[in-house]
N, C-alpha and C positions, 0 to 999 in steps of 0.2 A: 212080167211085172210092169205095170203101167207107171210111167213117170211123166209129170208135167213140171217143167223147170222154167220159172220166170226169170227175166233179167231186164235191166234197163232202168231200174228205179234209182232214186237219188234225191239230192237237194237242188231245187230250182227256184229262181225268183218269180214272184207274181208276174204274169204275162209271158213267161217263158214256155218252152216246149220240152217234152220228153217222149221217147218212143219205147214202149214196153214190148217185150217179145216173150212168147211161151213156146218152148220146144217140147213136143210130145214124143214119147217112145213107148213101145210095148202094146200099141193098139193100132187098129186100122183107121187111120186118121180121118179118111174121107167119110166114114160112117158116123162121125160124131159132129153134133152141133157144138160150137165153142163159145165161151163167154168170158168176159172180164167182170169181176165183182170187186168191191172194195169195202173195207171196214175201218172206220175211224174210231179212235178211243172212246169208249162208252156208248158206242152206237152199234146197231145191228148191221150185219153184212148186207150190202145192197147190190143190185144189178147195175152195172155201168153200161155194158154193151154186149150184144149177142150176135152171132152170125150162124146161120143154118148151114147144112151140108151143101145146099144149093147157092149159098152166098147172099141170101137175104139178111138184112141187118135190122137191128132194133137198138134204140138208145134210151137211157134215162133222160128225162126232160132237162135235168141240170147240166148235161154235157152235150146236148144236141148242138150241132154247129161248131163245136170245139174239138170233139174227139172223133176219131175214125178207126173202126175195127176192120181188119182184113185178114185173110188166111191164104196160105200157100200149101196146098195139099201135097205137092211134090216134095216139099221140105218138111212137112208135118209141123208147121208153125202157125201161130196166130199172133198178130201184132195189134197194138193199140197206140195210135198216134194221138198225143195229147197236146193241144195248142191252147194258148191264152189261159194258162193255168192260174187258178185262184187258190187262196189259202184254204178254202173249204174243200179243195180236192185232196188235201193231205189225208193219207190213209195207207193201209197195207192193201195192195192190189193182188188179187188172186185170179188165176186162170182156172177155168172149169171146162171139162169135157163131158158131154152127156149123150147117151144113146138109150135105146129101149132096154138094154141089158146092163146098164151101169152108168154111174156118175163118178167122176174123178176130179180131185182138186190138186192144185199145186201148193207149194209151201208159202208163197206170197213174196212180194217185193215192196219195200217201203218207198213211198213217194212223199216228199215233204216240200211244200210250197211256202217259202218264207223269205223275207228280205233280211 
């Protein structure tokens, strides 16, 4: 049974930082590209950052230079370091694993940026 469990969300002031982590189990982690998505109230889920099996990364324009995605294949985890947070970064953040034979989502973790 595949599980993706996100952690690290919370309330932070504008300009602050948070580090999200996603722990994967039940899959061969190194075979999967991993991504972070977010969904704000009333909006569609959108890609935040993506990292391939080989470590190539891609970011939404809105987070470039502020967010960094990384993966640890030995620990089967993917992280999202978020700096210089803005109110518009407020959303539920989801971890996604994708391979040719399947796509899996975590349950999400809330990030709220507010003073």
